[in-house]
C-alpha positions, 0 to 999 in steps of 0.5 A: 562464476556467475553473479546469479552463482556468487549470490548463492554460495553467501545463502544460509542452507535453509534461503539456498534450498528455498532459493534452487528447490526443484518443487513445484510447489513450495511453502517458504515460511520466512521470518522478519529480516530473514533475508526472504527478498533475496530468497525470491530474486535468487529463485528467480535468477537461478531458474533464469540463468540455471534452468534457462526459465524466463523471466517472461514466464514469471509473476510475482505478486507482492503486498505493496508496490515498493516490494515489486519495485525492489524486486526488479530492482535486485533482479536486475542486480543479478541477471540484466535490466533486460530480463527484469523488465520481461518480469511482471511483478506487481500487486494483485489489484495491478495485475486484475488492472493488466487483465481486466484492460486487455479484455476489458469487453468482456466485463463491460468495461472499456479498456481507459476504465477509471479505477476510484479509490476509497474516497471515491466509492464513498462517494459515489455511494453517497450519492446513490443512497441521498439519489434514492432518499434512504438517507434515513435507511442506509450507511454509506459503510454498511455498505458491500456492493460486492459482497453477493449479500446485498441483504434488504430490498434499499440495500440491494437496490443501492448496490444495483444503483451503484453498479449501474453507475460504475458501469456507465462510469467506465469503472470499477473500485479496488475491490472491484479489481479483485471480484471483476477478476475472478469472474472473468477467469472463472467464468472464461476458462480460455483467459485463465489458460492463457495466464496460466501458460503465460505465467508457469512459475508463479510467486506470491510475497507476503502470502499471510495478507491474502484474502478469500478472493486473492487465493480463488485467484490464484486456484483460477490461475492453476500455475504449474509452480508455485512459491508462497513467502510468508509470516503468520506472526506478521498476519495484520491485515485481518480488519481488511479481510485477509486470512492468516488461515491461508498460510497456516492450511497452505499445506493441507490443502496442497498436500505434497508441497515443501515447506521450507524455514527461514529462522536465520534473522539479519536485522535485530539484535538477540535481545529484540528477537528474544523479545518477538519470540517469547510474545509470539510464544503466546499466540492462540496457534502454535508458531511453526518459527523461532528465530535466533540471530548472531548480532549482539545488542542493549535490552529494548528500555521500558519507559514509563511516563505519565501523559503523553505530553511529557511521553513526547516530550522524554522521546523529543530529548533522547533523540536530540542526545542521539542527533548529537552524537551523530546518529541520523533522524531519517534512521529513526522512526516513531510508530505507534497504533493511531495516527492521533498519537503521531499528532501530539509526538511531531508537536513535541519534536517540531518544537524541540528543532527536530525535524520529522516526516509523518507517512501518510497523507499529509506529506504526501505530494498529490494531497493538496487541493489543487493537486487532486483536481489536475489529477481529475482533469488528467482522470477526465481526459483518459475517460470522459464516461467518468462523471466522478471528475467531471463535476469536480473540475466543471467550477475549478479553478473557477466558480462558472456556472451556478448550482441549479443551471448546474443541475438543469443544464447538459453536459456539453452545455455544461463544458462549454459554458465552464471552459470558454476559453478552451472551446469546452470540456470536450475540446480540451480534452481532445486537445490534450489526448492530440498532443504527442505529448499524451504519451508522458505523464509529465507532460501532460501534467505541464499541459493542463497546467499551462492550459488553466493557466494555474500559475500565472492565476496564483502569482497574481493572487499573491499564492505562491505556495500554491506554485510550490504544490505543484512544482512538489506534484511535477516533481514527484511525478517526473522520479515515478516516471523514471522509475516505470523506464527503469522498471520497465513498467509503462509510464502513459497517464493510465498506468499514472492514475491507477497507480494513484488509486492502488499506490500504499504508503509505504510507496508515498515514503519511498516517495520522500527523502527528506530529513526527519523523525519517521511517524508513522503506525505500525500498519504503515511500518510493516516491511520497513526497518530502522537503526532506531525505533520507539513504539509509543503507548503501549498500553492495554485499550491502545496497544491492543486496541479495545477494538482489535482482536487480540491475537492480531494486537499481539502480531501487531506488536511482533511486527512493531518491536522486529523493524529495530536494526539496533536499538528498540525504546519502548513507553507506557502512560499512567493516564491519557485524556479522554473524551469530554477531557475526562482524565482516563487512567491506564495500564501498561500492556500484557506485551510488556508483560513478557520483559518484565516476567522473561516470558 
């Protein structure tokens, strides 16, 4: 019996149906903790081993890169690394990068184009607004370069100039990856047909989080076999364009598709699942799922505290008790609605001597200023047309040219002034790219650090913490290279730079192996799970947020409670300090009503 058949035998009837169904179009509605990744990987393995469908003909689109990595690892354990490496798995954005690099000339770019993250995008838009002298008329937050509806004349001028500079810099932004891919496929049916022929089996994970443009890309691909999996109860990204309607109307838009529902939860206890069911029963749409579990456990605890300081103190004491009883801090997480709430909690835990790990840019190995500047050097070497990284490295690590000279000088003159010890920025770029190590990010990184003499500079200045930051970043890159090779993915500087711009918060957490209670927002916690989960600040105007859509806030609470494997702790406040030191009276969240009144 093959490894695949052994796994198939362990699936429950609904999972088995989803993994083996011969239907060409399947909607798998999978509740939290119902084993959807097992279903996806089992289906891939079954098609490869029992139906003789090669993984090279499969495309798996995931919401996060972490999910893609986990999928390929599980596929490798089922059918071997050779077949797993042939599976194309990644996010919509990473798929678009690969398509655009292959057909870059058709979208007015070179293969080595840059991808701007939100910070780069905002920086360029602000620069455009300032240069056009529209600072009193247009705000960067109002500009949507890819909407197709620029608005007034000033806004249109900003959008046009933004696109002009993107092209001049051989770059695009994250939204542009999707927009340019959609345009490429719609205007070149032959390319769409080639991709459709190559990827005859397409899987879409977390389908409830797709947006309109991603849905249109799927339609342009027209896969012969489509398998989408998701859960409307976990649709929490409407604020950035995700449309829950995509999954709610799938059956209408795909007549005759097979629908499989996964309702058996293998993660949480009965009391947690009962709370989750009662929460989502109050949703505006009719929930297609009723989760069930066989796992016994304690009822969720609900605690009230005077303010967030006392809440943090009480939770730190609870955690100390659990650590003394032998629990690991890595198995605990504190979830909240906003990043601000995490600061008070982190301070209380650290004061109590409890290790913490805040999931965010603050603890990101690639976030320190000097580390980001080295990434800029790498970006400039990869794409010398891109002015954004060039402007950031001209006067770093030391100032060599003044602002006036910078404005008046030719770019090549600036380069010669900026790095005379490396014969100018252009020669530096050519020298690095000519080295055999250019195909290894880690070696290229070290070459740039050596070329700039950074460690010697820091040693002489007595700032060893910066040397430690460089070493941590190098270790981070080394681990990334190993994982990429294990997954059969490219690990050159281009791939690294694209990965840096599209990686997600969960992947940053997965990169770290440090001990510590995980502190993160509920949005960042989606897809993760822990033994013991604390959800703090469950108050009206906090969770639900007074600025959020109430239905999406309800789903956010649902996601929060279903992260807990064994213990769930909920807490709310009587008051908190608002702006100007004014004390604000608070009331418990309406979502706690399903506990107090049994639904």
